[in-house]
N, C-alpha and C positions, 0 to 999 in steps of 0.2 A: 688435330695431331695422330699420327698413324702408328698403327702398335708397339711398332719398336720404341717410342717415344711412353706409351702410354706402360708399357711395362718397368721401361728405366724411370717413371715416375714412382708404378708402382712400389718399385724395388726399395726405390731414395725414402719413401714412407713409411716403406716395414723397417729401414734402416733406422728411421730417427724413433721409429715406435718400436725397435727394441731397445735401443739406448736409454731411451726414458724408461723403458717397463724394468729395466733392471740399477736402474740409476735408486738415488737415495738422496731426500733435503733434509738435513739436518737430520731429526730423530725419525721424520717421517717418510715411509718408505714411499716410490713412487708409486707402484702397483705392486698386486699381489704375487709378483715371480719373483719380485725382489727382495721378497719375506724368507724365499728358499736360500737353505743354507744358516751357517754361524748357528747352529742349532745346541741346544743346550749341552752341560755334563752331567751328570748327576754321580756321587760315591754308593756303589752298593754293599753298606756293610752288616747289613742285617742277613743276606741269603745266602753266604756263606758266612756266617758267626766267627769269628776266633781263628780264622786262617790266615795263614803266614804271608800271606801275598793282599795287597792293593787292589780291587775289584772298582772299575768304574766304567759307567754306561755311556755311551754316545745317543742321544735319545730323536734320530734320524723321523721319528713319524710326528714330531715337532713341525714336521716341514710344511707348508699350506696345505698339501693334496695328501699328506697322511703319510707320506715314506721317506724313503732315500730317493728312490727314484723318482722324486720329482729334479733333482740336482742332472739324473742324466737325460730327463724328457727335455729341461732347457738348455742342456749343452748342447744335444743333436741337431733340434729344431733351431736354434740361434746361431747356430755353425753352418749350417746348409741353407736360413737366408739371407746372412752377411757373405757367403761366397756366390748365391745365385741359381744353387742347386733346386731353390722353389720359391714360387711366386706368390702375389695374393690370392691366386684362383687354385694352386697348386692341391691335389687333394692330398693328405697324408694318410699311410695305410701303415696299420702293426699287428703284430702278433703278442696276444697280451692274456693272461689268464688273470691279471687284476691290477696291483700296483704301478705297470711301466703304464697300462693303459690310461689310469687313471691321471698318470701326472702328463702324459702327453695331450687328453681330453684337458687338462685344463688350461696347457700354455695353447692349445690348438684356439679354446674358446676366447684368449686374449686376443689373438693373434686375426682372431677371424678366421681360423683355418677352416674348410672342412678337413673331417677325417675319421677315417675308414677303424672300426677294431674288430681286428677278427677271434672270437673265441670260442670255446666246447662248453659240453654239458655241465662240463665238472666247474666252469664259475659259478661262483654264487651267485644269488639272485640278488644281494645288498651289490655289488661291486657291477653288473648291470644295470641296478638303475643307476648308480653312481656315474655312469659314465651318460647313459641317457639323459641324464641331469645337464651335464655339460655340454651335449649338443654333440654327443659322436653317435654315429652311427655304426650297430651293433649287426654284424655277419657273424652268425650262430654256426660252428662246426655241431652235427649230432652224431655222427660216426667217427671210429678212429681209423688214421690210415692202413689200408688192409696188407699193404705188405709189411709196415713194421708193429702194426698196432698199437700206434700209439696218435693221443691228439695231437702233439706238438707238431707231429709230420703233417700230418692233416691240415693242422692250421698254417704251416709255413709256405705249403701245396694250393692252399686256398689265395694266398698274399699272394702267392707267382703270381696266377689267374688274374687275379685285379691287376693289379701292375697291368701287365699286360693288356688288360679291356680296357683301362682308364686312361685317357689321354691324358698329360700334364699331370701323373700323379707318381708319389714318392715314396718307397719303403725305407722306415726308418731303422730296418734291422739290428736291432739291440746287439743281438746274437756277437755282431762282429762291427760296428759302428765304434772305430776308437773313440770318439768323444762322447761316448757312454764311458768309457772308463777315465778319460781326464777331467771328467766332471768331478772327481774322489779325490783331486789331487787335494784340490781347496779343502775337501771334509779330513786329510789327512793334517793338514794344517793348520786346523781348526784344534785338531787331538791337540799337536804338538803346545799349540800356544796354549789352551784353556791347560794342558798339565804341568808349565811351566819345563816342556824338555820330551823327548821321546819316549814313549809306553816304551815295557821289554817284553810283551806279548800283546798282539793281537789278533782278535776271536772275530770271524768276517763268516757269515754264512755266504752259499755259492749255490748261484742260480746261472746266471747268464754270463757271469764273473765279469759284469764291468766291473764290482765294489774292489772284488779281487784283485783285479787288472792296476787300475789305478792305485790303490791303496800299496801293491806292488812296486809299482814303479816308482813313487814319491819316494819311498824306500830306500829304495838300488838310486835314486838321483841325490837321495840328501845324504846319501850314505850313514842310515841312522843303523841303530842296533837293533832295531824291535824284528822279532821274529814274527808271522805270522802262520796262526793257526786255521786254518779253515775247517770248516764244519758245515758238512754235504748228508743228505740222506741217504738214509739204506735204500737200496735200489736205485740210486741215481748212478748214471755211468761215469760224470766227470774225471774220478779221480779212482775208474778201474773198475767197481761194485759192477753185479750183476743187476741187470736190468728185472726189476720187480714192481709190482702194483705201488702206489703211494695215494693216499688221501687230500693229504694239505698240500697246497699250493704254498711257493713264494720261494722254496729253495729245493734243492736237486734239479735235474735234466736227466729227459729221456737224449741228448743226442751229447756231445764234446763241444764248448761254444769256441768259436773261431779265435774272441779275447783270451782263452784259454792256454795257459802254456805250461808246461812242466818246469817247476821250481818255483812256481810264485810263492807258494807255501812251503812254512820248513815241513808241515805234516796236517795229515786233515784226519777229522773226527765224524764219522758216522753216527748219526741216530735217526731211531725211530720215530715213527711218526707219533707214538705211544710216548717216545722220549719228550718231542716236542712239547704235548698236551702238561704232561708233566713237570715240564719247565715253566711252560707259559704259568699253569696254576701257581706254582711255587714266587714267584718273581711279584705275582698279585701279592697273594698273602703275605710276601715276608716283605716287600718295599710299597705295595699300594700302585705298581706298576700295570697299566694296562697293556700286554704286548702279543706279536701277531707271532704264526706256529714259527719263524724260521727265529725270531728271538728270544723263543724256548726254547729251540734246539740247542742255542748257544748257550743257554744256561746249563741244559743238560749235559753239553760236551763241557763245560767246565768243570760240573763233577764228578767225569771220568776221570780228567788229568792234574786234578788239584792237587792231587801228592807231588805229579812230578811238575809242576809250575817251583821257580825257585825261590828261598825264602825273600822274603822280602821286593818281589819285582810290582814292579806295575802292570795292570794289565788292563783292557779296553777292551769292553765289548760295545760291536756294534748293533745295535735295538733298531731293523730296519723301518717297523711301520708299529700302529697303533693296532690294538684290538680289540676294538667295533666290530669290524670287518670280520670278526672271529666271535663272534657272539653266536652263532647258527652251529659251532664246529667246536671248536677248542673249551669256551665256555661254557657247553650247551650239554648236559649232564646227561640228559635223553640219548643225544646225538654220539656221546663218547660212551656212555651203554651198551648201545648198541653196538657200535664198532668196536667197542675193546675190552667189553665186559664189566671184570669187578674192577679197573682201573679207579672209577668211584669212589669204592669202595676205599682201594689203598689210601687216596688222596684226602679223604673222610678220616683216613686215622692220622692224619697231620694235621697238628694243632699251631702257631704259630707260638713265636716266644711271648713273653709278656714284656713290655719295650716302651721306654720314654728317651722322645729324642731330643736333644734341642734343636730348635729350627735355625 
């Protein structure tokens, strides 16, 4: 068998493997990748008790890799497999501070694809351990880009260098890959079905802007009334804020992603790292939901604008990931005290309401 036949046979096997991986038989899923999506929606009736609007949360942390990025990771890889951009021995390369890397590592592990994840010193040790457990090779960036002073740019520079030096390699490029955005069409469809109609407001944290772009495209294509209120980090440049130091990964960006377009969101609400921590801990305290930093940002943003939400409105907060990966930061009193001083004292002064709810 010549090399062309070998490649063709390998691609055919990958096609069958891909179809199998994302299928289901009755109530049994064919693979772990088929468990991505169809995440639950829950009502949040305690965190903003007595408000004039209804708030629901889309729990994306229940995806098997732990975040909404599982959707985009599978979408980008499966499209490249089907189109023939990548083959059984293609080396996958991406820059990530956490969730996208983990989503890709899981999918690459399943498809037996070699994966190099370019991370930097701000990536948590836990995320690095998870990536390695899935078989990813870690390429650690120890110094920021000398021109911009940003680790993100340094990571992207390294990705480009790896791509040029490794034959048969493929850069996922989550910042501009349209299949990253397309992955969230299904999430919006789930939200509409779960609510029995379109929400009035959608609160979405921004980073690579894949989720924002995908949701906005779906809303526009289906002529929905939903207003997107984006949540960005203070110090992120996506919506024109001045670049400044940020401690928490998961939302915000040091560059404007190619997936971003003006007009995707009706408005943007900027929140600080401290706001994220307060939001995370409030949600845990009131609703017993352990989430990551960007989800805390959304809770803090809703707190800022709740008086502006129309009476009777239905709101959805996309909670992108779980909180276990933030136990050493957001949920560590020592870390919070070291970086934010008396915020722990401020939190300690807040106690949950006595509440007995029916199941």
